[in-house]
N, C-alpha and C positions, 0 to 999 in steps of 0.2 A: 891486674891483681884483683881478684874477687874474694869475698868473704862468705863463708857458709852462714846462711841466715839462721841456722839452727844451733850454731855454736856460740858460746858466750863471747860477746863483743861489746866494748864500751867506747863511745865517742868521747874523746878527751881533747882539751885545749888548755895550754899552759898560760895563755894571756887573755882569757875571755872575761868580759864584763859580766855582771850578774844577769843582765838581760840575755846575753848570749848563752850563759850557762843554763838559764831557764829554757831558752830555745833548744839547746841540746837535749835537755831532759824531756821536753814536750815532743820533739821530733822522734826520739826513741820510743816514747810512750805510744805515739801514733802507730808505729810498727808492732809494738807489743800487743796493742789492741787488735791487730790483724794477724796474730798467730806467730809472732817472732818473739817468744817469751824470754830468751836469753840476752836480747839486746839491752845493753846498759849494765850487764854484769861484768865487773872488773876481774872476775876470776879467770877470764880468758884473754883473748887478744884485745888490743886497743887500736882504735882508728883515729889518727890525728885530724883535728879540724882547726884550720887557720882562718881567722877573721882578718881580712886585709882590705885596704882601700882599693876601689875599682870604679870604673865608669858606671853610671846609672843603670844602663840596660843589663849589666852583668849581675846575676843573682848568686850563682854558685857553680862549682865545677868539681867533679871527682876526677882526680889525676890517678888513673889506674896504674900507671907505670911507677909512681912514687907511693901509692896507697895513702893519699892525703885528700881530704875534702877542703876546698876553699870556699868561703862565704864572704859576700860583700859586707864590709863593715858598716855600710850605710843602711842596712836593713834594721829598722827599729820597731816595726809592728810585730808584737810577739807571735801572733798567729802566722803571719807571712814568714817570719824567720823559722818557725817550727816546720812549716810545709817545705820550705827550700831545703832545710836540713834533711827532712824525710825523703825528698826527691833525690838528693845527692847520695844518701844512704842506700836508696834503691839501686843506684848505679854501682855502689860498692858490693851489693848482692848480685850483680850481674844483670840487672834489668835494663833494657834499652829504652829509649824514648818511645812513646806511644802517640801517634798522631791523634789529635782531637777528633778527626773525622772517623777514626776507628772506634774510640770509646773515651769516656772521661776517666782520667787516671792521674794519680800523683806523678806519674812519669810523662805527662804531657810536657813538651818543651815550653819553657817560660811560665810554668804553672805557679801561681801564687795563692790559689784558693782551694784546691782540692787535696784533702789528706788521702792516705792510702785507702783504696776501696776494696770491696769484696773481690773484684776482678784482679786487683794487684795482689791480694792475698793468694788467689788461685795461681798466679804466675810464680809466686814464691814457692808454693807447694809443688808446682810442675818442675821447678828447677832443683829444689832442695828436699822435697818430701815434706810430710807432716812433721812439725816440730813438737817435741814433748815438753 
């Protein structure tokens, strides 16, 4: 299940802490800054985000069969949390992992420090066209 990056889409969580809600807002803002202006608008679809306990090496997962993003409850650094949310949202837009040897990207596996880049924006445009 992929979501059109140009259509209104809001990340929602029914049991998030304030830190996690702030992470959702920041992760969405990272993509809006990269040409996905309708991300965060509740006028369209919603994408559920579940914060759950997980082993330390697990950061997040987009379950494309259920259309749900899972984020490790133990992520407490606001910037890291936002980047992991942005990474999993990239999967929801249909973006695959990008090996670090290819380029630096929010879609690098295990990424905890790189927000969406101009190259990630170009991948969104290639897949969905320019968003208005």
